[in-house]
C-alpha positions as CSV (number, residue, x, y, z in Angstrom):
1,M,13.6,12.9,9.7
2,F,11.5,14.6,6.8
3,V,10.7,12.7,3.7
4,C,9.0,15.2,1.8
5,S,10.0,19.0,2.8
6,C,7.2,20.4,-0.3
7,F,4.3,18.8,2.2
8,G,6.5,18.3,5.8
9,V,5.7,14.6,5.7
10,T,8.0,12.7,8.0
11,D,9.4,9.1,7.8
12,R,6.7,8.0,10.9
13,Q,4.1,9.2,9.3
14,I,4.5,7.0,5.7
15,K,5.0,4.0,7.9
16,D,1.8,5.0,10.0
17,H,-0.3,5.4,6.2
18,A,1.8,2.2,5.5
19,A,0.1,0.4,8.8
20,A,-3.0,1.4,8.5
21,G,-3.3,-0.2,4.5
22,A,-1.2,2.2,2.0
23,C,0.5,-0.3,-0.1
24,T,2.1,2.9,-3.3
25,P,3.4,6.4,-3.4
26,R,-0.3,7.4,-4.8
27,Q,-2.4,6.0,-2.0
28,I,0.0,8.2,0.1
29,A,-0.2,10.9,-1.7
30,S,-3.6,10.7,-1.6
31,V,-3.7,11.1,2.0
32,T,-0.1,13.3,2.6
33,K,0.0,14.8,-0.3
34,A,3.9,13.4,-0.3
35,G,5.2,13.2,-4.1
36,T,2.7,15.6,-6.1
37,D,5.0,18.7,-5.9
38,C,8.4,18.6,-6.9
39,G,8.4,14.4,-6.8
40,N,11.5,14.3,-5.4
41,C,10.4,12.2,-2.3
42,V,9.0,10.1,-4.5
43,R,11.8,7.1,-4.6
44,T,12.2,7.8,-1.0
45,I,8.2,7.0,-0.1
46,Q,8.7,3.6,-2.6
47,G,12.1,2.3,-0.4
48,L,10.1,3.3,3.4
49,L,6.7,1.0,1.7
50,G,9.3,-1.8,0.4
51,R,8.4,-5.0,-1.7
52,G,5.5,-7.0,-0.8
53,A,4.4,-5.3,2.0
54,C,1.4,-4.8,1.7
55,P,-1.4,-5.9,3.9
56,R,-4.4,-5.2,1.6
57,R,-2.2,-7.3,-0.7
58,D,-2.0,-10.6,1.4
59,L,-6.2,-10.1,2.1
60,I,-6.8,-9.9,-1.5
61,E,-5.4,-12.7,-2.1
62,K,-6.3,-14.6,0.2
63,H,-9.9,-14.0,-0.9
64,E,-9.1,-14.6,-4.3
65,L,-7.7,-18.0,-3.6
66,T,-10.4,-18.1,-0.7
67,A,-13.3,-17.8,-4.0
68,A,-11.4,-20.2,-5.9
69,A,-11.4,-22.2,-3.7
70,D,-15.6,-22.1,-2.8
71,Q,-16.3,-22.2,-6.7
72,V,-14.4,-25.5,-7.1
73,D,-16.6,-27.4,-4.3
74,L,-19.6,-25.8,-6.0
75,K,-18.5,-27.3,-9.3
76,E,-17.8,-30.8,-7.5
77,A,-21.1,-30.6,-5.6
78,A,-23.3,-30.3,-9.1
């Protein structure tokens, strides 16, 4: 199904880019241009991306937790 008729971007392309790490409509736009012309597809792109389904966000949160734990360990060792 076409999501963006201006640039011929399909839902499969959006899902593939999301699986590769694109988490926001802006990130999708940077690789496909979808949402940068008339803007009618932006809400559809948001729906395809879903909420909280960002693998990079999970990695960032895990890294922050690990970094915070490392700081506590350093303080306790001192």
